[in-house]
Phi, psi and omega in degrees: 000325179304321182292323178294326180290326178299310183287330177292320177301312182298318181293317179296315179302319178298314182301315182296323180299313179294338179274352177290153174302146180301326179300327180290315178291336184259024178301144182289166183231162174245124177278122183264310175224183179298329184253358185228124172232147182234160181299136185265005180268003182250142179275094183277342188256010191291344179257008179299136178081004183258007173054048180267135173241120176266136173263109183254132185233109186230167174298153174294147177056043190229028175204150173290117192244009177095351177281161182046045175062023174281169175281134173273098186297315182297316182293322178296321177296316183296318178298320184289316192260338187077006176269131174277144183241121171265100190259117179229169192230158174230169182241004178195156176299326181292318181286329175297314180299313182296322183293316183291319183294326181290335183076010181289344177213158180242116181251158183249327177227133178226162185234066181280159173278166186312305185293334179283327175301312180298322179294314182294326177293314180300331185260008179070022188270355181243146175269141173299141182270149175260103190282356170296331176273357181227061180297339181286354174302335176298343179279343181289129185302148186302326182292347181252005179267156175051055181282170180300324182286344180205073193306326181256010189051035182288336191237347190215158175232125179299142180253302181212159174241159174200168171239164174257146184197184183257134172243131182225162178262122186288343178272348183246350183243117183288312181246124185299132173299150183236338190215161177302324184300335178298342179285358175255010182282126184295340180293343176264011189304131178080001182238015185252133175250123179250160175303142174254050165211145194294321189292313180290318179298315175307314182299319178301310180295328177288322173298315185296323185262002178084013176270165173287143179289347180246084185300145183255351187212157177291334179288325178295316178305310182302315177302308185291323179292337173298332173296312176300321180294324176296326182281334190310316181301338178272348186278126175289313181199153170262123190225163167236254183293344179297345179297332182300305182291329180292312182286320180291323184271007177069028180274347179216152182273329192209140178209180178228139179193193189266146185310310181298319178293330173299319178295323179290321181290321180294321179301321182278334177218099182301350178284347185273150178219160188244142176231131169268107194293149187303323183291341182122183185211163175272124167264118182242144174247120174266137190234153174266132183214167182240124178297151179297339179274356182307139176265351183224060186301311186294318175299323178295321178293329172295315178299322179294318181297319177300319183293343178263003172292146188301314182290332179283314176307315180299312185295317178301305185299317180288331180281319182264344174082011180272170187274123183280142179273001188244119182304317184291337170289315177304320183298329186255007178296155167306139186298327180297315182290319182300330182253010183287126178286352175277319174282327181231080188299149177294163186307320185292326175289313181302330182292341183256012176284139174244155175242147175285150171231160179297137175268160173294157181302321180297312180292321179300310179303314180298319180296315179297320181293311187289329174296313180298316178296320180293322179294329181268356184287139178234106186301330181281353178085014183302319181294319182292317179296323180298314183299314183297322179294317180296321182292321180296318178296319181291327175290322177301317181294317180294321177296323180293320175297318179298318180297316181293323175294320180294322178290324177293323177295319183294319181291336177292336180263000000 
């Protein structure tokens, strides 16, 4: 049904576009580079000469950056607006949250995923958006507006969508995996790459064991994390962006990651293949938002509006391989990406997609705790033995010191 909704949203947007007056469709453009033109009805230059720097915090490998003959999106924005961009990256929603919560840095634009958006809204970490500064929001397909994680679209604009799945090396795996449970198969011992973030890893174990990916109790968390603990001896490494080098270079046979990145890895190594698991998958929406602490909110909203320009959306989607939430971008995509079943899963796969929701504070704390315990867990008891050895060495050292003091005292008499 989700796939039908996707196409319905695209069709509705197309019908609305055809109903617009010709003057709207024929709006003028400003050429920024050979590959990028933007709408000329927006005041892109109002911050020129004001010495503004925007701090943008995004996922790694998640924007067209000028490499491999792609569009340098940040450079195009700087050229058009006169605003400098300080662009840095994170590798998980949890590290993004921790960085903002600590106050160690001040950002103007961030790209959290849906469930993290809900958490940040609840904690007052995001600023309400002024959509007068983001007219391109109207390009977002109707099916992706007013979502559960931001019911009034008061705080976010969708950037990209993705699913999670299994990527494997066809030269290293004899029989193609078909389900999440295959990641517990001992034949892959030492060759499995798992997510290095609690929420995505938990979801895989939940799919495998028949639990909800959004736990409602601490007991449920404990049960599912036991699955991850049982799998740990088989795992080569817990990774995020490190998966690119490992899978492309043939350092691991099988891993789990996001659909858009899978397209990139397969392009770089044709021996790799993608599987949408039988149990289902997580559909995530990554969103552009402005932290409540931003010092340049209006300029940040200009950056978000720029990211929703058709040429920019096309450049980003084609470079990173992720699913666009904008119909007019989808219309102009390269045909291979436009018809990709990884980026745009068929209806039978889309029907098994689940979405994350925000967890209660109690459940979230339990998940963080159990995830940390699982990561430090050693099935062979190595950590326990090391601790005993350390205590024994400390006791021996104390005993030797006591003997020396006792001998010295005895000699004085």
